[in-house]
C-alpha positions as MATLAB code, in Angstrom:
seq = 'MAVRLGRRQPVEDDLAVAHEINVTPFIDVMLVLLIIFMVAAPLATVDLGVDLPASTAAPQPRPDKPVYLTLQSDLMLAIGESPVAREALSAALASATNSNKDERIFLRADKAVSYGELMAVMNLLRDAGYLKVALVGLDGRDGP';
ca = [
     -31.568  -43.486   48.762;
     -33.330  -42.165   51.731;
     -33.281  -43.334   55.068;
     -36.816  -43.436   56.904;
     -36.279  -41.961   60.469;
     -38.641  -42.617   62.787;
     -39.909  -45.016   65.763;
     -39.290  -48.524   65.312;
     -42.453  -50.539   65.842;
     -42.684  -52.892   69.350;
     -42.098  -56.248   68.507;
     -44.147  -58.665   70.323;
     -42.282  -61.415   72.301;
     -43.342  -65.099   72.638;
     -42.810  -64.864   76.704;
     -45.083  -62.612   77.891;
     -44.896  -60.733   81.288;
     -46.293  -62.803   84.308;
     -48.028  -60.896   87.333;
     -48.311  -64.156   89.387;
     -46.567  -64.563   92.235;
     -44.916  -68.525   92.575;
     -45.266  -69.303   95.941;
     -44.099  -72.925   95.879;
     -40.715  -71.486   97.075;
     -42.088  -70.015   99.860;
     -43.996  -73.059  100.779;
     -40.410  -74.974  100.483;
     -38.641  -72.457  102.839;
     -41.662  -72.574  105.583;
     -41.478  -76.652  105.840;
     -37.778  -76.374  105.575;
     -38.644  -74.115  108.684;
     -41.521  -76.306  110.135;
     -38.859  -79.623  109.997;
     -35.661  -77.309  111.857;
     -38.543  -76.233  114.505;
     -39.644  -79.906  115.184;
     -36.230  -81.185  115.413;
     -34.832  -77.957  117.383;
     -37.684  -77.539  120.195;
     -37.274  -81.205  122.008;
     -32.796  -79.920  121.874;
     -34.377  -76.930  124.008;
     -35.746  -78.741  127.325;
     -32.733  -79.107  130.148;
     -33.072  -81.441  132.997;
     -30.761  -80.524  135.538;
     -30.935  -80.900  138.922;
     -31.997  -77.588  140.757;
     -32.438  -75.783  144.055;
     -34.821  -73.431  144.016;
     -34.571  -70.170  145.915;
     -36.507  -68.900  148.344;
     -39.196  -66.888  147.553;
     -39.403  -62.618  147.405;
     -42.880  -62.222  145.688;
     -44.523  -60.101  148.601;
     -46.558  -61.989  150.498;
     -50.400  -62.491  149.942;
     -52.624  -62.113  153.020;
     -54.185  -65.394  154.993;
     -57.547  -66.348  155.347;
     -58.705  -66.100  159.096;
     -58.349  -69.319  159.346;
     -56.394  -71.133  156.864;
     -56.280  -75.045  156.613;
     -52.281  -76.131  156.885;
     -51.540  -79.466  155.922;
     -47.962  -80.510  156.504;
     -45.676  -83.501  155.346;
     -43.482  -83.974  158.057;
     -39.734  -85.575  157.591;
     -40.592  -88.848  158.687;
     -43.544  -88.501  155.722;
     -46.133  -88.273  158.569;
     -48.791  -86.072  157.512;
     -51.181  -83.263  159.531;
     -53.995  -80.895  159.583;
     -53.154  -78.028  161.642;
     -51.769  -79.293  164.741;
     -53.717  -82.858  164.336;
     -51.822  -85.708  162.625;
     -53.999  -87.827  160.111;
     -53.288  -91.098  158.113;
     -53.188  -90.787  154.558;
     -56.414  -93.107  154.240;
     -58.402  -90.767  156.236;
     -57.196  -87.455  154.841;
     -60.282  -86.492  152.630;
     -62.574  -87.263  155.805;
     -59.984  -85.091  157.465;
     -60.145  -82.268  155.209;
     -64.309  -81.953  154.612;
     -64.590  -81.596  158.310;
     -61.550  -78.993  158.314;
     -63.102  -76.940  155.784;
     -66.701  -77.547  156.385;
     -66.785  -79.539  153.081;
     -65.885  -76.428  150.919;
     -64.055  -78.219  148.331;
     -63.313  -74.321  146.678;
     -61.007  -73.451  150.036;
     -57.564  -73.243  149.265;
     -55.155  -75.706  151.651;
     -51.797  -74.087  152.640;
     -49.457  -77.703  152.070;
     -46.390  -77.062  153.698;
     -43.357  -79.484  153.325;
     -39.941  -80.132  155.454;
     -37.351  -79.369  153.094;
     -35.916  -83.062  153.749;
     -39.072  -84.495  151.648;
     -38.322  -85.942  148.336;
     -40.825  -84.274  145.559;
     -42.050  -87.583  144.496;
     -43.901  -87.792  147.844;
     -45.236  -83.971  147.580;
     -46.414  -84.398  144.766;
     -48.163  -88.167  146.118;
     -49.627  -85.730  149.076;
     -50.218  -83.199  145.913;
     -52.295  -86.396  144.093;
     -54.476  -87.037  147.298;
     -55.578  -83.388  147.608;
     -56.645  -83.767  143.952;
     -58.324  -87.177  144.482;
     -60.194  -85.565  147.427;
     -61.330  -82.752  145.353;
     -59.418  -79.885  146.751;
     -57.692  -78.055  143.493;
     -56.828  -75.309  145.284;
     -53.190  -75.364  146.306;
     -51.345  -73.368  148.297;
     -47.511  -74.006  148.803;
     -46.040  -72.200  151.920;
     -42.518  -71.309  151.627;
     -39.798  -69.340  154.206;
     -39.729  -65.169  153.207;
     -36.186  -64.382  151.460;
     -36.372  -61.380  151.336;
     -34.306  -59.995  153.830;
     -35.505  -56.966  156.100;
     -37.421  -57.295  159.600;
];
């Protein structure tokens, strides 16, 4: 009896090799990550009372004739050294800036003034058309 030695013929499988990427698991993972970030994002914000430090940034050069709007501790407003009523603020700013709405207004407030009052004055400035507002603070750097 002779045994035939040779190569075997390849057997055809019923399962063909798939050359496609199944993206369904990737989409499921991305949706789960999206839900996790949507839930975690609001938790990342913190509402705490803040005592802000003095600025250590280099001071910016001042214009020749800056317009200072001061909010005093008794909530009275003043442009430069002249007191002004809240109702007359728009007209007083127009005369101080020669109706130039692009001029920067330097806003300084007493540290005893509440944040809400400061925002009310900033809203008055915005309503008057002055959008360039600089907040003035003490220079917190050490040195002469």
